[in-house]
gemmi code that builds the backbone of each chain (N, CA, C; Angstrom):
import gemmi

chains = {
    "A": [
        ("MET", (33.860, 120.700, 176.640), (33.681, 120.087, 175.390), (34.040, 119.687, 174.144)),
        ("ALA", (35.227, 119.065, 174.163), (35.984, 119.191, 172.740), (35.378, 119.060, 171.737)),
        ("TRP", (35.748, 119.842, 170.688), (34.673, 120.336, 169.674), (35.341, 118.631, 168.535)),
        ("SER", (34.250, 118.068, 169.069), (34.648, 116.268, 168.424), (34.102, 116.044, 167.794)),
        ("PHE", (33.980, 114.747, 166.665), (32.750, 114.502, 166.118), (31.251, 114.061, 166.699)),
        ("GLU", (31.788, 113.448, 167.975), (30.777, 113.555, 168.412), (30.015, 114.614, 169.757)),
        ("PHE", (30.721, 115.355, 169.790), (30.154, 116.834, 170.268), (29.256, 117.332, 169.091)),
        ("LYS", (29.739, 117.288, 167.385), (29.414, 117.910, 166.834), (27.868, 116.895, 166.304)),
        ("SER", (27.963, 116.016, 166.497), (26.786, 114.919, 165.620), (26.207, 115.074, 167.093)),
        ("GLY", (26.662, 115.281, 168.182), (25.451, 115.876, 169.210), (24.580, 116.876, 168.996)),
        ("LEU", (25.394, 117.934, 168.899), (24.556, 119.618, 169.134), (24.116, 119.534, 167.461)),
        ("LEU", (25.158, 118.586, 166.998), (24.085, 119.081, 165.224), (22.284, 118.604, 165.627)),
        ("TRP", (22.285, 117.550, 165.731), (20.877, 116.474, 166.378), (20.099, 117.032, 166.949)),
        ("ALA", (20.555, 117.721, 168.031), (20.105, 118.539, 169.247), (19.216, 120.104, 168.833)),
        ("ILE", (20.030, 120.583, 167.984), (19.256, 121.631, 166.800), (18.725, 121.118, 166.439)),
        ("VAL", (18.640, 120.171, 165.686), (16.933, 119.590, 163.966), (16.020, 119.163, 165.286)),
        ("VAL", (16.034, 118.133, 166.092), (15.685, 118.145, 166.929), (14.392, 119.104, 168.025)),
        ("SER", (15.113, 120.220, 168.185), (14.831, 121.584, 169.096), (13.739, 121.940, 168.229)),
        ("LEU", (14.348, 122.259, 167.025), (13.606, 122.927, 165.899), (12.361, 122.052, 165.703)),
        ("LEU", (12.284, 120.517, 165.598), (11.223, 119.722, 164.890), (10.020, 120.267, 166.178)),
        ("VAL", (10.734, 120.391, 167.335), (9.489, 120.461, 168.449), (8.715, 122.144, 168.106)),
        ("ALA", (9.862, 122.415, 168.134), (9.084, 124.022, 167.828), (7.918, 123.917, 166.366)),
        ("VAL", (8.622, 123.043, 164.972), (7.762, 123.560, 164.703), (5.970, 122.510, 164.977)),
        ("ALA", (6.594, 121.399, 165.966), (5.222, 120.910, 166.426), (4.415, 121.385, 167.372)),
        ("ILE", (4.719, 122.660, 167.796), (4.210, 123.238, 168.983), (3.019, 123.995, 167.963)),
        ("TRP", (4.120, 124.392, 166.883), (3.363, 125.809, 166.429), (2.664, 125.369, 165.584)),
        ("ALA", (2.510, 124.195, 165.372), (1.510, 122.839, 164.105), (0.448, 122.321, 165.003)),
        ("GLU", (0.999, 122.133, 165.986), (-0.388, 122.200, 167.628), (-1.255, 122.824, 167.117)),
        ("VAL", (-1.004, 124.498, 167.949), (-1.607, 125.163, 168.017), (-2.506, 125.259, 166.430)),
        ("ALA", (-1.976, 125.170, 165.225), (-2.750, 125.870, 164.233), (-3.710, 124.772, 163.729)),
        ("THR", (-3.352, 123.483, 164.210), (-4.050, 122.198, 163.757), (-5.256, 122.459, 165.021)),
        ("HIS", (-5.380, 122.478, 165.810), (-5.442, 122.073, 167.087), (-5.916, 120.490, 167.173)),
        ("THR", (-4.683, 119.917, 166.904), (-5.032, 118.019, 167.420), (-3.386, 118.499, 168.347)),
        ("LEU", (-3.135, 117.009, 168.423), (-1.926, 116.310, 168.702), (-1.035, 116.288, 167.965)),
        ("LEU", (-1.927, 115.918, 167.131), (-1.023, 115.010, 165.890), (0.434, 115.455, 165.056)),
        ("PRO", (0.695, 116.962, 164.765), (1.969, 117.396, 164.434), (3.451, 116.611, 165.581)),
        ("LEU", (2.694, 116.405, 167.202), (3.930, 116.237, 167.987), (4.519, 114.602, 167.113)),
        ("LEU", (3.928, 114.038, 166.467), (4.821, 113.000, 166.297), (5.909, 113.659, 165.257)),
        ("ILE", (5.907, 114.580, 164.479), (7.080, 115.054, 164.045), (8.780, 115.219, 165.013)),
        ("PRO", (8.702, 115.677, 165.747), (10.010, 115.328, 166.586), (10.060, 113.990, 166.438)),
        ("ILE", (9.192, 113.162, 167.541), (9.663, 111.581, 167.318), (10.581, 110.824, 165.904)),
        ("VAL", (9.800, 111.040, 165.143), (10.313, 110.888, 163.833), (11.582, 111.038, 163.610)),
        ("GLY", (11.669, 112.633, 164.186), (13.241, 113.007, 163.912), (13.730, 112.382, 165.061)),
        ("TYR", (13.660, 112.224, 166.285), (14.364, 111.531, 166.921), (14.625, 109.984, 166.731)),
        ("ILE", (13.915, 109.749, 165.990), (14.096, 108.226, 165.579), (15.173, 107.955, 164.272)),
        ("ALA", (14.983, 108.944, 163.379), (15.965, 109.342, 162.510), (17.633, 109.451, 163.542)),
        ("PHE", (17.386, 110.345, 164.740), (19.231, 109.884, 165.305), (19.290, 108.658, 165.598)),
        ("ALA", (18.670, 108.121, 166.750), (18.695, 107.339, 167.448), (19.389, 105.914, 166.724)),
        ("ALA", (18.835, 106.084, 165.036), (19.088, 104.958, 163.734), (20.745, 105.091, 163.449)),
        ("GLY", (21.056, 106.674, 163.337), (21.705, 106.777, 163.083), (23.423, 107.476, 164.234)),
        ("VAL", (23.185, 106.980, 165.329), (23.403, 106.523, 166.132), (24.221, 105.581, 166.048)),
        ("ALA", (23.029, 104.526, 165.795), (23.004, 103.095, 165.989), (23.867, 102.421, 164.869)),
        ("ARG", (24.658, 103.440, 163.776), (25.192, 102.897, 162.649), (26.203, 103.737, 162.966)),
        ("VAL", (26.712, 103.983, 163.860), (28.165, 104.573, 164.188), (29.230, 103.759, 164.582)),
        ("LYS", (29.902, 103.385, 163.207), (31.348, 102.502, 163.969), (32.234, 102.795, 165.029)),
        ("LYS", (33.861, 102.477, 164.536), (34.943, 103.053, 165.364), (35.048, 104.721, 164.874)),
    ],
    "B": [
        ("MET", (-4.962, 122.512, 202.718), (-4.629, 122.339, 201.853), (-4.726, 121.033, 201.703)),
        ("GLY", (-5.810, 120.130, 200.716), (-6.738, 119.318, 199.959), (-5.724, 118.339, 199.656)),
        ("ALA", (-6.488, 116.859, 199.194), (-5.064, 116.490, 199.099), (-4.380, 116.054, 197.493)),
        ("ALA", (-5.533, 117.699, 196.386), (-5.962, 116.668, 195.211), (-3.883, 117.818, 195.355)),
        ("GLU", (-3.956, 118.703, 196.321), (-2.743, 119.615, 196.196), (-1.845, 118.727, 196.752)),
        ("LEU", (-2.117, 118.225, 197.317), (-0.285, 117.101, 198.658), (0.247, 116.437, 197.035)),
        ("TYR", (-0.715, 115.904, 196.285), (-0.395, 114.395, 195.634), (0.356, 115.655, 194.182)),
        ("LEU", (-0.122, 117.013, 193.816), (0.251, 117.433, 192.783), (1.161, 118.375, 192.862)),
        ("ILE", (2.090, 118.640, 194.120), (2.640, 119.368, 195.112), (4.153, 118.529, 195.269)),
        ("GLY", (3.163, 117.579, 195.462), (4.536, 116.032, 195.586), (4.864, 115.510, 194.141)),
        ("LEU", (4.763, 115.200, 193.601), (4.810, 115.269, 192.440), (5.776, 116.217, 191.732)),
        ("ARG", (5.914, 117.129, 191.856), (6.391, 118.596, 191.665), (7.627, 118.566, 192.609)),
        ("VAL", (7.426, 118.416, 193.309), (8.967, 118.327, 194.176), (9.861, 116.956, 193.967)),
        ("THR", (9.631, 116.499, 193.639), (10.106, 114.990, 192.930), (10.490, 114.754, 191.776)),
        ("HIS", (9.759, 115.216, 191.163), (10.404, 115.742, 189.748), (11.565, 116.801, 189.444)),
        ("PHE", (11.654, 117.767, 190.547), (12.528, 118.831, 190.854), (13.251, 118.247, 191.134)),
        ("ILE", (13.793, 117.078, 192.362), (14.594, 115.947, 193.364), (15.392, 115.129, 192.064)),
        ("ALA", (14.469, 115.280, 191.143), (14.918, 113.416, 190.456), (15.727, 114.655, 188.856)),
        ("GLY", (15.252, 115.254, 189.144), (15.875, 116.248, 187.871), (17.001, 116.733, 187.371)),
        ("ILE", (16.773, 117.179, 188.858), (18.437, 117.762, 189.327), (19.332, 117.141, 189.701)),
        ("THR", (19.306, 115.954, 189.455), (20.251, 114.602, 190.529), (20.646, 113.764, 188.998)),
        ("TRP", (19.420, 114.283, 187.701), (19.803, 113.559, 186.744), (20.906, 114.227, 185.638)),
        ("ILE", (20.212, 116.221, 185.440), (20.869, 116.502, 185.609), (22.150, 116.536, 185.533)),
        ("GLY", (22.250, 117.281, 186.814), (23.442, 117.175, 187.466), (24.158, 116.256, 187.121)),
        ("LEU", (24.047, 115.027, 187.072), (25.049, 113.398, 187.024), (25.032, 113.462, 185.327)),
        ("LEU", (24.600, 114.396, 184.937), (24.803, 114.145, 182.590), (25.829, 115.287, 182.667)),
        ("TYR", (25.288, 116.383, 183.354), (26.822, 117.665, 183.556), (28.180, 116.794, 183.966)),
        ("TYR", (27.993, 116.490, 185.226), (29.072, 115.582, 185.770), (29.862, 114.795, 184.954)),
        ("PHE", (29.544, 113.773, 183.717), (29.873, 113.180, 183.064), (30.546, 113.544, 181.943)),
        ("ASN", (29.904, 115.035, 181.226), (30.764, 115.088, 179.450), (31.515, 116.144, 180.619)),
        ("PHE", (31.068, 117.225, 181.222), (32.538, 118.221, 181.646), (33.600, 117.752, 182.694)),
        ("VAL", (32.705, 116.465, 183.865), (33.760, 116.619, 184.668), (34.744, 114.987, 183.809)),
        ("GLN", (33.885, 113.850, 184.076), (34.126, 112.507, 183.863), (34.714, 112.034, 182.657)),
        ("VAL", (34.932, 112.633, 181.338), (35.075, 112.479, 179.810), (36.086, 113.314, 180.271)),
        ("PRO", (36.890, 114.129, 179.938), (37.881, 114.899, 180.334), (38.846, 114.680, 181.391)),
        ("THR", (38.485, 113.982, 182.475), (39.183, 113.748, 183.312), (40.060, 111.735, 182.776)),
        ("PHE", (38.723, 111.298, 182.510), (39.268, 109.662, 182.183), (39.932, 109.939, 180.770)),
        ("LYS", (39.745, 110.701, 179.917), (41.565, 110.598, 179.074), (42.884, 111.416, 179.120)),
        ("GLU", (42.691, 111.459, 181.007), (44.493, 112.293, 181.188), (44.929, 109.928, 182.121)),
        ("LEU", (43.809, 109.507, 181.825), (43.925, 108.693, 182.854), (44.410, 107.199, 182.374)),
        ("ASP", (45.332, 106.408, 182.894), (45.858, 105.471, 182.655), (44.863, 104.195, 182.050)),
        ("ALA", (44.694, 103.310, 181.206), (43.882, 102.173, 181.353), (43.830, 101.364, 182.623)),
        ("PRO", (44.849, 101.249, 183.416), (44.777, 100.272, 184.514), (43.673, 101.385, 185.480)),
        ("THR", (44.379, 102.600, 185.591), (43.524, 103.499, 186.613), (42.167, 103.432, 185.675)),
        ("ARG", (41.458, 103.953, 185.297), (40.857, 103.753, 184.071), (39.161, 102.721, 184.888)),
        ("SER", (40.273, 101.277, 184.144), (39.818, 100.028, 185.176), (39.099, 99.613, 186.479)),
        ("ILE", (39.863, 100.706, 187.350), (39.782, 100.751, 188.543), (37.910, 101.342, 188.371)),
        ("LEU", (37.921, 101.834, 188.097), (36.936, 103.639, 188.671), (35.767, 103.010, 187.624)),
        ("ILE", (35.974, 102.405, 186.286), (35.252, 101.848, 185.271), (34.245, 101.031, 186.507)),
        ("PRO", (34.203, 100.058, 187.150), (33.853, 98.935, 187.724), (32.854, 99.574, 189.200)),
        ("ARG", (33.652, 100.740, 189.677), (33.020, 101.189, 191.218), (32.266, 102.956, 190.745)),
        ("LEU", (33.278, 104.078, 190.001), (32.154, 105.185, 190.024), (31.658, 104.900, 188.986)),
        ("VAL", (31.865, 104.438, 187.888), (31.151, 104.859, 186.854), (29.757, 103.982, 186.712)),
        ("LYS", (29.778, 102.928, 187.640), (28.886, 101.630, 187.730), (28.026, 102.268, 189.012)),
        ("ARG", (27.968, 103.271, 189.568), (27.486, 103.804, 190.603), (26.786, 105.004, 190.399)),
        ("VAL", (27.415, 105.506, 189.347), (26.865, 106.917, 188.595), (26.234, 106.585, 187.902)),
        ("LEU", (25.959, 106.146, 187.153), (25.541, 105.191, 186.294), (23.956, 104.531, 186.884)),
        ("LEU", (23.683, 103.956, 188.462), (22.497, 103.540, 188.482), (21.620, 104.921, 188.967)),
        ("TRP", (22.783, 106.007, 189.631), (21.234, 107.032, 189.910), (21.342, 107.580, 189.058)),
        ("PHE", (22.138, 107.740, 187.270), (21.707, 108.862, 186.230), (19.962, 107.954, 185.815)),
        ("ARG", (20.481, 106.820, 185.663), (19.888, 106.317, 184.707), (17.931, 106.321, 185.438)),
        ("TRP", (17.917, 105.981, 186.824), (17.021, 105.972, 187.919), (16.517, 107.465, 187.900)),
        ("SER", (16.940, 108.319, 188.080), (16.529, 109.261, 188.572), (16.102, 109.817, 187.082)),
        ("ALA", (17.012, 109.484, 185.787), (15.781, 110.053, 184.914), (14.514, 109.251, 184.510)),
        ("VAL", (14.345, 108.573, 184.961), (13.082, 107.546, 185.146), (12.006, 108.090, 185.756)),
        ("VAL", (12.554, 108.631, 187.272), (11.488, 109.297, 188.410), (11.146, 111.005, 187.678)),
        ("THR", (12.501, 111.385, 187.475), (11.963, 112.866, 186.656), (10.600, 112.278, 185.708)),
        ("VAL", (10.939, 111.978, 184.880), (9.557, 111.822, 183.594), (8.939, 111.456, 184.118)),
        ("VAL", (8.936, 110.080, 184.688), (7.607, 110.063, 185.111), (6.486, 110.805, 186.440)),
        ("ALA", (7.232, 111.666, 186.281), (6.947, 112.336, 187.854), (6.397, 113.070, 186.988)),
        ("GLY", (7.015, 113.881, 185.951), (6.890, 115.154, 185.395), (5.595, 114.947, 184.185)),
        ("TRP", (5.579, 113.776, 183.834), (4.478, 113.338, 182.681), (2.865, 113.369, 183.905)),
        ("LEU", (3.478, 112.914, 185.338), (2.071, 112.368, 186.069), (1.596, 113.241, 186.317)),
        ("TYR", (2.475, 114.615, 186.275), (2.072, 116.219, 187.422), (1.064, 116.587, 185.670)),
        ("PHE", (1.573, 116.528, 185.178), (0.788, 117.703, 183.380), (-0.656, 117.076, 183.095)),
        ("PHE", (-0.150, 115.186, 183.467), (-1.760, 114.616, 183.098), (-2.542, 114.554, 184.159)),
        ("SER", (-2.117, 114.606, 185.022), (-3.194, 115.447, 186.755), (-3.738, 116.392, 186.622)),
        ("TRP", (-2.737, 117.248, 186.622), (-3.076, 118.462, 185.849), (-4.103, 119.218, 185.417)),
        ("TRP", (-4.271, 118.073, 183.526), (-5.273, 118.316, 182.944), (-6.431, 118.126, 183.835)),
        ("ALA", (-6.501, 116.703, 184.718), (-7.070, 115.837, 184.851), (-8.190, 116.774, 186.217)),
        ("VAL", (-7.479, 117.170, 187.205), (-8.263, 118.197, 187.984), (-8.587, 119.064, 187.067)),
        ("SER", (-8.130, 119.924, 185.523), (-9.010, 121.306, 185.689), (-9.662, 120.931, 184.511)),
        ("GLY", (-11.064, 119.158, 184.573), (-11.629, 119.513, 183.485), (-11.033, 118.612, 182.537)),
        ("TYR", (-9.858, 118.465, 182.129), (-9.653, 118.585, 180.678), (-8.873, 117.638, 179.922)),
        ("PHE", (-9.211, 116.932, 179.576), (-8.207, 115.624, 178.755), (-9.092, 115.205, 177.610)),
        ("PRO", (-8.456, 115.904, 176.606), (-7.914, 115.696, 174.794), (-8.868, 113.798, 174.689)),
        ("PHE", (-7.820, 113.229, 174.779), (-7.915, 111.733, 174.574), (-9.616, 111.518, 174.666)),
        ("ALA", (-10.533, 111.962, 176.044), (-11.551, 111.764, 176.711), (-12.329, 112.122, 175.803)),
        ("SER", (-12.408, 113.761, 175.892), (-13.661, 113.972, 175.592), (-13.850, 115.418, 174.458)),
        ("GLY", (-12.306, 114.902, 173.393), (-12.359, 114.935, 172.039), (-12.497, 116.230, 171.988)),
        ("LYS", (-12.003, 117.070, 172.844), (-11.943, 118.669, 172.731), (-10.361, 118.578, 172.261)),
        ("ALA", (-10.316, 120.211, 171.107), (-9.030, 120.411, 170.909), (-8.344, 120.973, 172.190)),
        ("PRO", (-6.432, 120.476, 172.051), (-5.566, 120.095, 172.517), (-5.235, 122.130, 173.284)),
        ("PRO", (-5.595, 121.838, 174.762), (-5.227, 123.476, 175.236), (-3.885, 124.558, 174.080)),
        ("THR", (-4.400, 125.972, 174.154), (-3.105, 126.339, 173.591), (-2.934, 127.442, 174.423)),
        ("GLY", (-2.277, 127.276, 176.178), (-1.403, 128.625, 176.972), (-0.606, 128.343, 176.892)),
        ("THR", (0.024, 129.303, 177.402), (1.865, 129.137, 177.210), (2.394, 127.891, 178.096)),
        ("TRP", (1.885, 127.446, 179.552), (1.998, 126.446, 180.127), (1.506, 125.305, 179.470)),
        ("ASP", (1.500, 124.823, 178.534), (0.502, 123.587, 177.761), (1.491, 123.221, 176.773)),
        ("LEU", (1.711, 124.717, 176.069), (2.876, 124.036, 175.062), (4.007, 124.136, 175.333)),
        ("ALA", (4.321, 124.914, 176.576), (6.088, 125.071, 176.936), (6.233, 123.665, 177.702)),
        ("ILE", (5.476, 123.112, 178.597), (5.238, 122.289, 178.744), (5.685, 120.435, 178.400)),
        ("THR", (4.951, 120.778, 177.290), (4.395, 119.613, 176.317), (5.727, 119.664, 175.150)),
        ("ALA", (6.170, 120.727, 175.038), (7.617, 121.139, 174.192), (8.879, 120.046, 174.741)),
        ("GLY", (8.814, 121.220, 176.507), (9.741, 120.917, 176.669), (9.585, 119.043, 177.474)),
        ("GLY", (8.718, 118.340, 177.641), (8.507, 116.851, 178.699), (8.770, 116.317, 177.029)),
        ("ILE", (8.448, 116.462, 175.847), (9.496, 115.714, 174.782), (10.246, 115.334, 174.509)),
        ("LEU", (11.111, 116.612, 175.045), (12.789, 117.375, 174.854), (13.526, 115.834, 176.095)),
        ("GLY", (12.282, 116.096, 177.162), (12.753, 115.307, 178.411), (13.302, 114.203, 178.287)),
        ("THR", (11.639, 113.474, 177.025), (11.278, 112.206, 177.179), (12.552, 111.531, 176.386)),
        ("MET", (12.911, 112.378, 174.952), (13.596, 111.720, 174.274), (15.232, 111.551, 174.807)),
        ("MET", (15.753, 112.525, 176.303), (16.204, 112.099, 176.575), (16.590, 111.242, 177.565)),
        ("LEU", (15.270, 110.929, 178.055), (15.284, 109.414, 178.621), (15.443, 107.919, 178.050)),
        ("VAL", (15.010, 108.207, 176.865), (15.339, 107.233, 175.748), (16.514, 107.253, 175.409)),
        ("ASN", (17.562, 108.154, 174.846), (18.750, 108.019, 174.936), (19.537, 107.049, 176.036)),
        ("VAL", (19.311, 107.530, 177.717), (19.737, 107.091, 178.581), (19.381, 105.885, 178.572)),
        ("TRP", (18.429, 105.078, 178.122), (18.110, 103.860, 178.434), (18.479, 102.881, 177.366)),
        ("GLY", (18.650, 104.046, 175.710), (18.204, 103.100, 174.542), (19.468, 103.386, 174.161)),
        ("LEU", (20.187, 104.107, 174.478), (21.950, 104.390, 173.637), (22.969, 104.560, 174.817)),
        ("ILE", (23.013, 105.189, 175.954), (24.012, 104.840, 176.501), (23.767, 104.224, 177.874)),
        ("TRP", (23.319, 103.406, 178.295), (23.312, 102.646, 179.757), (23.089, 101.247, 178.385)),
        ("ARG", (22.531, 101.353, 177.510), (22.792, 100.259, 176.616), (24.710, 100.643, 175.941)),
        ("ASN", (24.624, 100.561, 175.843), (26.410, 100.734, 175.704), (27.776, 101.080, 176.686)),
        ("GLN", (27.108, 101.857, 177.687), (28.102, 101.620, 178.844), (28.227, 100.237, 179.932)),
        ("LYS", (26.907, 99.499, 179.783), (27.198, 98.320, 180.960), (27.795, 96.973, 180.071)),
        ("LYS", (27.764, 97.261, 178.583), (28.313, 96.390, 177.519), (30.123, 97.029, 178.345)),
        ("ILE", (30.475, 97.922, 178.431), (31.550, 98.733, 178.440), (32.327, 98.059, 179.833)),
        ("ILE", (31.343, 97.852, 180.937), (31.321, 97.510, 182.283), (31.625, 96.602, 182.305)),
        ("ALA", (30.622, 95.310, 181.222), (31.293, 94.377, 181.621), (33.032, 93.653, 181.020)),
        ("ALA", (32.844, 94.584, 180.271), (34.183, 94.038, 179.992), (35.092, 94.372, 179.990)),
        ("THR", (35.555, 95.433, 180.845), (36.571, 96.386, 182.334), (36.569, 95.283, 182.826)),
        ("GLU", (35.180, 94.535, 183.223), (34.764, 93.143, 184.912), (35.886, 92.000, 184.388)),
        ("ALA", (35.545, 91.903, 182.823), (36.419, 90.852, 182.828), (37.480, 91.088, 182.539)),
        ("ALA", (37.965, 91.799, 181.321), (39.419, 92.013, 181.718), (40.275, 92.512, 182.701)),
        ("ALA", (39.572, 92.805, 183.930), (40.032, 92.329, 184.860), (40.382, 90.753, 185.567)),
        ("LYS", (39.848, 89.615, 185.306), (39.837, 88.268, 185.243), (41.088, 87.921, 183.874)),
        ("GLY", (41.857, 88.398, 183.116), (42.005, 87.902, 182.110), (41.338, 88.683, 180.661)),
        ("THR", (40.545, 88.112, 180.807), (39.949, 88.291, 179.077), (39.956, 88.934, 178.198)),
        ("PRO", (40.178, 90.009, 177.112), (40.927, 90.831, 176.641), (39.449, 91.850, 176.517)),
        ("LEU", (40.024, 92.474, 175.977), (38.870, 93.578, 175.543), (38.766, 93.703, 174.231)),
        ("PRO", (36.882, 93.555, 173.903), (36.156, 93.298, 172.833), (36.537, 94.181, 171.776)),
        ("PRO", (36.634, 94.443, 170.853), (37.111, 95.298, 169.611), (35.754, 95.921, 169.061)),
        ("GLU", (35.108, 95.954, 170.224), (33.440, 96.419, 169.581), (33.513, 97.795, 170.685)),
        ("MET", (34.415, 97.416, 171.872), (34.704, 98.661, 172.792), (34.829, 100.535, 172.230)),
        ("PRO", (35.246, 100.121, 171.510), (35.520, 102.060, 170.760), (34.644, 102.554, 170.409)),
        ("MET", (33.666, 101.302, 169.400), (32.135, 101.937, 168.598), (31.403, 101.955, 170.027)),
        ("TRP", (31.499, 100.889, 171.028), (30.014, 100.984, 172.125), (30.385, 102.521, 172.957)),
        ("ALA", (31.486, 103.045, 173.206), (32.013, 104.252, 174.265), (31.358, 105.201, 172.668)),
        ("LYS", (31.827, 105.304, 171.644), (31.775, 106.250, 170.459), (30.241, 106.942, 171.030)),
        ("GLN", (29.314, 105.846, 170.419), (27.448, 105.977, 170.230), (27.002, 106.437, 171.760)),
        ("ALA", (27.658, 105.621, 173.031), (27.530, 106.850, 173.944), (27.293, 108.039, 174.024)),
        ("LEU", (28.952, 108.351, 173.642), (29.187, 109.579, 174.071), (28.578, 110.278, 173.093)),
        ("ILE", (27.982, 110.198, 171.832), (27.365, 110.646, 171.190), (26.028, 111.110, 171.832)),
        ("ALA", (25.449, 109.976, 172.392), (23.936, 109.877, 173.003), (24.069, 111.312, 174.248)),
        ("SER", (25.260, 110.847, 175.053), (25.576, 112.126, 175.577), (25.242, 113.591, 175.490)),
        ("ARG", (26.121, 113.707, 174.312), (27.003, 114.569, 174.298), (24.928, 115.781, 173.353)),
        ("PHE", (24.518, 114.610, 172.741), (23.032, 115.220, 172.207), (22.086, 115.579, 173.647)),
        ("ASN", (22.444, 114.914, 174.705), (21.217, 115.120, 175.612), (21.985, 116.249, 176.057)),
        ("THR", (23.351, 116.484, 176.414), (23.759, 117.812, 177.458), (23.185, 119.484, 176.113)),
        ("VAL", (23.026, 119.113, 174.951), (22.693, 120.433, 174.493), (21.498, 120.058, 174.315)),
        ("LEU", (20.766, 118.647, 174.027), (19.274, 119.167, 174.156), (18.647, 119.772, 175.849)),
        ("SER", (19.183, 119.487, 176.895), (18.678, 120.016, 178.322), (18.612, 120.809, 177.789)),
        ("TRP", (19.429, 122.182, 177.397), (19.130, 123.765, 177.667), (18.126, 123.245, 176.307)),
        ("PRO", (17.610, 123.931, 175.464), (16.358, 123.805, 174.591), (15.177, 123.623, 175.636)),
        ("MET", (15.549, 122.199, 176.100), (13.956, 121.129, 177.603), (14.107, 122.086, 179.094)),
        ("LEU", (15.319, 123.030, 179.249), (15.162, 123.611, 180.463), (14.423, 125.055, 180.427)),
        ("PHE", (15.036, 125.088, 179.266), (13.787, 126.501, 178.705), (12.771, 126.821, 178.237)),
        ("PHE", (12.246, 125.800, 177.925), (10.889, 125.436, 177.374), (10.471, 125.676, 178.872)),
        ("MET", (10.473, 124.457, 179.929), (10.379, 123.950, 181.298), (10.192, 125.304, 182.441)),
        ("ALA", (11.102, 126.224, 182.434), (11.202, 127.607, 182.833), (10.733, 128.683, 182.360)),
        ("SER", (10.331, 128.492, 180.845), (9.097, 129.327, 180.218), (8.042, 129.733, 180.512)),
        ("ALA", (7.556, 128.102, 180.976), (6.109, 127.857, 181.166), (5.161, 128.478, 181.853)),
        ("SER", (6.277, 129.045, 183.111), (5.451, 129.870, 184.145), (6.188, 131.418, 184.170)),
        ("HIS", (7.194, 131.842, 182.875), (7.852, 132.781, 183.244), (7.071, 133.708, 182.011)),
        ("LEU", (6.963, 133.002, 180.898), (7.326, 133.320, 179.740), (5.940, 133.079, 178.816)),
        ("ALA", (5.425, 134.758, 178.290), (3.866, 134.668, 178.037), (4.611, 134.186, 175.973)),
        ("PHE", (4.449, 132.586, 175.831), (4.698, 133.609, 173.298), (3.482, 132.690, 173.214)),
        ("ALA", (2.315, 132.614, 173.904), (1.161, 131.868, 173.030), (-0.216, 132.758, 173.616)),
    ],
}
model = gemmi.Model(1)
for chain_id, residues in chains.items():
    chain = gemmi.Chain(chain_id)
    for i, (resn, *xyz) in enumerate(residues, 1):
        res = gemmi.Residue()
        res.name, res.seqid = resn, gemmi.SeqId(i, " ")
        for name, pos in zip(("N", "CA", "C"), xyz):
            atom = gemmi.Atom()
            atom.name, atom.element = name, gemmi.Element(name[0])
            atom.pos, atom.b_iso = gemmi.Position(*pos), 0.0
            res.add_atom(atom)
        chain.add_residue(res)
    model.add_chain(chain)
structure = gemmi.Structure()
structure.add_model(model)
structure.setup_entities()
């Protein structure tokens, strides 16, 4: 995979979302609720909205 | 072997086979097809897109659905068989390594599925339709590079995200982090 804009964008967002999942799992253990699992979902929505705004 | 065990192993094997198909095709797209297509001229690509790419995408998107549906069915069935269901019982969610690792991997895998249908397939079907129309004389739409770019970002994202997803899935039974 070339070091392109598409790869850099995908890599950056995948790292962000993975970190958010790790935080959510830690928070799930700390709070004993499933609510923190919404954190990475919000992160993913931000990614999808960002991609939808990408033009040529 | 009881009915419950047969049901669970059936889901597990289905999840594995569909998952291998899905991620295998994802890696094929990213490591083989995208660089190869860059080397091909437009007429050759227009022959391959409606035939090869269309067929690959059919297996790709439906194997993604089967993988995620079978995975979550297994997860919640396992909770039910184990007498645990937080939504029904009001209990705190289980915090064992297996539950946490599968939850993390499942969330990542579900995001990848949404990407497949919401970004990759949504853009690729426009590209396929435009390519088929171009073969009949209709000029290619100016939005084509934008569709390709959006699909490629989502595909790159899925490729990188598959690594932590598989790490969590594999560590469920092989790494004690909780």
